[in-house]
N, C-alpha and C positions, 0 to 999 in steps of 0.2 A: 541474432537467428540462431535459435539450437544448434547443437555441433556437437559430434563426438571428440573428448581432449583424451579419455581414456576408454582403457578397453581389457574390461575385467571377461579373460577367458576360463571358462568351466567347465572342464571335462569329468564324469564320471568315468569308474573301473568294468568294464563288463556289462553294461548298460544297456538293453536290448533296446532296439528301436521301437517296439508294439508294445513295449508294458510301460506305455504311460497312455493316460484319458487323452488327451489330444492326440495319441496315433491308433487309437478303437481298443483300448485293451478295455472290456468291460466291465473286471472287479474295480484293477489297482485305476484308483481315483488321483487325480497329482492335480489338483488345483491352482495351484502356485507356477509350476511348470505351465500348465495350460494359459496364466496369466503371464506370464511372458510370452506365452507364441502370441496371444490376440494383442501384443504391440507392438511383433516384430512379424518376422516370417520364418513358417515351420518347412524345413525340405523336405520330400518325403522320398528322395532316390540319391544322400548320402551316404558316399562308400567310404574305406578305411582304403588303407596301400598296402594290408598283411597283417592275417586274423593272428596275433599275438601279440601283448602290450607292449614291447622293446619296438619292432620296426616297428609297428603302427604310428606308435609317440613320434621315433623319429623323421618318420615322413610328415608328419603332422608341421614336424617345430622346424624342419630343414625345406620344408615345402617341396621335396623330391622325393621324387620313385626308391625303391627301397632300392633296383640295383643300380643308379645313380648313388644314393649313401655309403650301401654295403655295408650298414646293423642288420642283420639279414635274421636275425636270432636274438634272443632272451640274453644278455650276455655280452655278444658281440658289439667291441668298441664301437663306439661313432669315431670315425678316424678323425685328424687332427685334419684342418685345411678347409673341415665344410660349414660352412656358413648355414648358421640357424636366425630363428625368428631374432634373438634380440639382438645378433649383430646388424639386421636388416633394420628393424627398429631405432637403433641409437644412431646410424648413421641418418633417419631420419629425425632425429629430435627425441625421440622417445626412448624414456628406460624400458627397463623389461626384466619382471620380479618371477619368482617363483616360491608357491605357498601348496605343497604338498609332493605332488608323486611326478614324475619324470622317467624311471624303471633306464635310466641314461648310466652307460656304464663308461668309464674316460679311459682313451688310448693311451692307459698309461708311458709303452714304449716308444710311440708318436710323440707324445711330451718331452720326453726324457732324451729323445732325440735330437731335439730341435730346444734345448733347453729351457722349456715351460717348470718354473715351478710352479705347483700346487699351489701353493700360497700367496704367490702373487695377483693382481688383476685379475691380468689377459689368462694365468693358466689356469685359476679359478674357475673364467667365463668358461675356458672350453674344458675343462672336468665336470662343468654342468648343464654341457648343455645348451649355453650362450646365456643363462639365466643369471641373473644376481640372485641369492637365495637368501628370502626372509623366512622360512623355514621347507627347507625336505625333506618329505614323511613317502618313503615307498610304500610304507604299512604291511612290508612282510617284516617278523621277526619269528621264522617258524625256528627248533633248535634240533639237530640230530644228532647221532652218536659222532658225526665228524665235527659237529659243531655251528654255529648259527647259518642261516641259506644267507642271510643279508646281514653283518654283523652292525650294519649301520641302518637297518630297516629300524621306522619307528624309533630312533636313539631318542631324541627329544619327547616323542609323547609316551613312552615309556618311563622317561626320568619326571614329565607331568606328574603321572599316575601314580608312579610312588612318591612324592610330592603329598598327593590328595590324599596317601595312605593306604595305597592300594599297594600291598606288601609282595615281595617274594621278590626273585630273579627276573619272570618276564609275565612283569603285569599283562602286557601287549595281548600274552596269551592265557595267562590264567582269570582276567577279569574280561575283557572287553574281547577275546576272542570264544570263552565256554563258557558253560553252565555251570549249577553246582549242586550238586543235591544236600536230601536233608543230614548227612550223616559229614558235609562238607567237604565232599568228592568235587577235584575239578572234572568236569565232562567236557570234552577238547571237541573244539567247534570242527576238528581236523577228520571227525568221527560222523558222517553223515546221518549215524541216528539220530544223533544231540540237536539237530537244526531244527527242529520244534523247541529246543531250550530255552529260555528266558537266557540269555548273556549275563552275567555276574556283574554287573555294572551299572552304576546309576546312567539315566539315559543322556544327560549332560555331560556325560562324560566321559562318551560313546566315541569311538572316531570321527563320526560325519559334523558331529556337535561342533568338536574340539577344532576341526579345522574350517568350522564356518566362523567359529569365534577368530581363527587366525587370520583369516582375510580380511577381514573386518575392522582389525590392528591394525595389518598394513594401510587399507586404506586412509584411516585415523591418522597415520600417521606420517604421508606420503605424499607431496605435490605432485601433482603433475607436471608434463604428461606422460605415465605408466601404463603399460601393458602388465595386468597381474593373472599372470597363469593359477588360478585355485583349481586345484586337482585332485580332486577326492579320490577315496581310495575303496569305494565301496561303490555300488551292492560286489563288487567282487568274493569270492571265496577266501575265508573261510566264509559260509552262510552260516550264521547266527547273528539275534539284534534282541537289543535290551525290549525291556516293558516297553510302553503298552504296546509294542510293534509287534512282540514274539506272539500275540494272541488276536492280533489285527483279522488275519488271514489263517485257513486251514484246505485241509483235502476239498472243500468243494468248490472255491475259487482257483482249484487248479483247473485249465484248461487243457485236452485232451491232445495229446502229444502228436507234431505233424508227421506223423509217418506212413507206413505202409508195410507191409508184408512185402512182398513184389519187390517193391523197393530193398529192402535189404536182402532178401536170395538172388538177384540181379544185378545186386553189385558190382559197379567196376570193382576191380582187383586193387587199386586206390583207392576207393574209397571205402571198400571192406575194411581193408587195414587200418583208417581208424576210425570204424565202427564197434569194430572186437577188441578197441583199448582198452585197459581196466578200468578207464573211468567212462567209456563207449558202452563198455558193459552194464557196468553199474545205473547204469539212468538209462536200463533197459527196462528196469524193474517200476513198476507202480510204486509198490511202496518207497523208493529211495524219492523220487517225485513228489510223490503227496509228502515226503517230510523238508524237501531242500524249496519246494518252489515257496511255499507260504511264509518261509521265511524271509528268500531272494526278496519278495513282495513286502515284507514289513521293511527292507533296507534300503528299497528307494519308495516307501512313503515316508521314512525318516525322513532319504535324500528330500524330498520335497517338501515337507517341514521344514527342513533348514533352510532353502531354496526360501520359500516363504517369511523367513526370518531376516532372511540378507534382503529380501527388496523390501519390505518394509522399511528396516531401519535403514538401505539405501535412499528412501522417498524421502524418509523423516528428516534427513542427513542433505538433502537435493543433490543427492549425487545420482539421481536417474537423469536427470539433463543433460549431463556432462560424459556420459558413460555409456559406451557401447559394450555389450553384452550380449558374449555367446558362449551356449548348452551346447555338448554333446558329447560323446562319447569315443572310445579307444576301439572298443569293438561290440560284439555281444555276447551270447552266451544259447549252447545249444538245446540244455536242459532237457534232453532226453527226443530232441526236434531230429528227423533221419537217424535213429538211431543212435546219434551220438552228445557227451559230453564236451565240454570247455565249448571251444571255439574256431579251434585251427582246422577250418575246411572252408568253402566258398558259397554257402548256402546265404539268403538274406539276411535268417536267424546272425548270422557270424558277423558280418561285411557289410551290410546299411546300419549304418546309427543313425538315432533320433540328430536333428541339427535344429537350433532354436537359433536366430540374431535378432537382437532390439538395437536399433537402430535410434539414439534422440534426435538425431538433425531432423530437417522440417524436409528436405526432399525425400526422407522415408516414410510421409504421412499417407502418400498414397496408398502402399503396400501393408499398411497397419495390420496383422488380424487374416493375411493370408498366408494361402500355401502355395509352393512351387515344386514342381517335376521336373525340373530343369536336374541333368544328371554333372551333379557335383561328386567331388573329390577332398577327403580331407588334407591337401597339398595346397585346396585352393584358399585356407583361413591367411599362410601367410602373406599373398601379393593382398588379400584383401587390410589386413592391418598396416601391411605398406600404406595402403593409397589413403585409410584411415590419418597418421600418421601423417601423411601430408609428403611422403619419400613417391620417389622416379623408381617403379615395379622394377627390376634387375632382371627384366625374362629371360637372362641365359642362364640363368641359375634356379631361378624358382620356375618350375614347370606346372604350377595350377595356375589359375584365372581369378580375375579376381571379382568377388561377390554385388560389390558399389552397384553395376548397374542392374542387378536384378532388383537388389535393397530397396535402390533409388528409381524402380519404371524404368528404367531406359530401354532393360531388356530381357525378356521370358527365359532365355536359355543360355548357358557358357555355349562358349566357342568348341567345343569336345563332342565329338559322335561319339564317344563309348569310355565307357572305365573300366579302371587296371587294377588287380589286385593278384601280389606276387605270398608264395611261402616258399621258405627254405625249409625244408625238415632233416636237411644232414646231417644233426648234430640230435636227433629225436632217433629213437629206438625202434619206430616205423620203417625207416628205412632200412635196416636188419629183417624186420619180418618181411619184405619188400624185395630183399638182396641186391637194391639198388645201392650202384658206388655215391660217394659222396657230390661227385658232375651232378648226376641225374636223380639226385633227391629233392626236385623243383617244380613246382605247379606256379601254375600263372593263369589268372582268370580274365578274359574281355568280355564284358558286357555291353548291351548298348538297351534301352527299353525293351526290345519285346528279344531279345536273344541274349542264352549266356553259357559262352562255354568255356571250357576249361580243361586245357594242355598238361600236360603229364610226360616232363621229360621219362628217359627210358624204355623210350619203343610204345608206351601206352595209347591204346584206342584214347580218342578225344571225349568230353561229356557235354551233352550239350542239353541247357532247358527249354523250352518255349515258354518266358515269362507272358505274355499274354493270355497264352491259355491254358499253363501251367504252372501259375503263380506260387502255388506251393511247391514249387521242385520236387515234384516225387518220379515227373515217368524220364527218362535219362534216352535223350534221342541217337545219344552218339556213333550206337553203331549201327546207325539205319542208312542206308544205303537213301533210300526217299530224300535228304537232307545233304547230301555232301554239296549241294552247291551254298548250303546256307554255314554249312563248316567251312567251305572254301572262304566264304565271302569274310568270316571271324577271323581266321586265320588270317586274313591280308590286313585287317583290326591289327591284331596284334604283334603283325611283323613289319607292319607302319609306326605302331610304337616300338617298337626295337630299334629302328632308324634312326630314333632324333639323336641327337647330338649333345644328348645330354651331359658329355665332359667336359663342352667347349665352353669354359666357364671365366675366363681367362679375361676374355673380351666381349660385346655386348655387339649385336647385332649391328646397327648405327656404326661402331666401331672399327667396326669387320669390310662394312660397306664404303667407310672413309680410306681403309688403306687399300683399298682397288686403286686408287692413282694416287693416294700419302706419299707414293715412294718416289717419282716419275722424279721429286723435281731434288731427288738426294742423289743424281748423279749416275745410275745402273739405265746403262744401257743396250736393252737384246735386242739383238735382230738389226739395227741399223749397219749395210754395207757403205756408204757414206753418208757424209753430212746432212745430205736433202732428204737423208730416209727419215729424219727426227724434227721434233720440232726444236728451232732457235734456241730457243728460250729456254729448253733441257739442255742442250751442249755449249753453252756461253761459258762455261766453263771450262770446255777442252778445246775452243776454237783460240787462234791467235798468238800459240801461248809460243815460249822459247826457251831453249834448254842447251846447253854446252853436250860434244859427245860425249860419253863415261869414260874415254881413252884420256884426254885433257884430266879430267878430276883425280885417278886412279897416276897420273904420270908423278 
């Protein structure tokens, strides 16, 4: 019987759910990702747990909500003691390796306090989000007057480029993420006007093919069972791509922005602050969208071609028969929708992600090529992987639900009634703009299939969208008395979630039930007035005993 022995966990960075042809994009054809969907299940309501790289990924890797794991923004360390996907899988007998990006920041202070040396096996795993590292490439090597954003970003890739003859002190920038004019001047990809330029690099040397090759090299050199996290950097900005992809799309392929003048004029104060950021206002401009979106589409088309290369190789080498393949993204990209750029708010353009799962096992034959509209969260992947590895899911730690019942046609839905997404903007200039404290610079999204409510701390009213009648999320009903009952119901969902025992991680539910009676045989007798008030078998050590008066002992 065919069975998944290994897991290839593919994550793209900043890939919108609706920029794939299998999710309905009219111009961007992605036949290879579609091909994977035709062999697996495509989920249509998959949500992340935070609309920013670091927090979203930490939720995916720990299987826990942001409020549980505490890594609430980019650069906030994942605290020592948080178990990750790698910890759970290794316990079940499956190795867990990284090829690409995690955006994880190690808790250096916590490691020092516990005496964990970074170069020890356990220290390295703690510092790398539980993964054994084949190659970490966070794909970001920008440099400013204060130095590099990430001194280790793209380090191995940069060295590889230098070995291939791409000269200079930062070929990641000068070649992979910039164009070149006729006079040899570098046209930096950081400036959006240069997005239509072709990146000055051979296509096969650019970041996405490079990581595909590294993923294939990992699979060639490692016996299973393993989980390989092949974590791509693109289509995350800088928005620039080499030929032939730079010329594939133009302004005529740019869809109209999903936004309205009324939406902007009547925006909730917090939403308005996000709309009026520098990047938000930049993406108000149609010339910016016309320059950037074709490059973004080219990056996705290149990614799809590389998925085709990968799938062909796996088929040729017999690896499709024993490898589960999961393809998703850490968040989306507004691209001017709702008058915003980037990803840091709660509309579906940011918080809903593609999720496609191919399971080679025969139990999954009944669901091949199907779609599923169950409410799914990124934290569901960790328990799914543990089940694939043959382990028992520690559901007192992992807060998601395994998707195997859906993949194996045993269920149509997950057990949840709603999904949650969180964003802590206390370290963002937006908090200063709004004049809110660090305590109040937090937002929460709770969504069902019909409603989406956004709660903003700091005394602000809620935001409410009717997802059935307003799927584009253009009309905020949060200040309408007519929806008071709906708002109250959605707050009940949020309060129910907030009361979960998320920190009760050292004992399972089964162990807690056992503890209710387990200690009764250990001699603790409470409330017994005499021997007849307790079962005789529990008081056997206290009956029929003899002792001398203490005065005789102390004479």
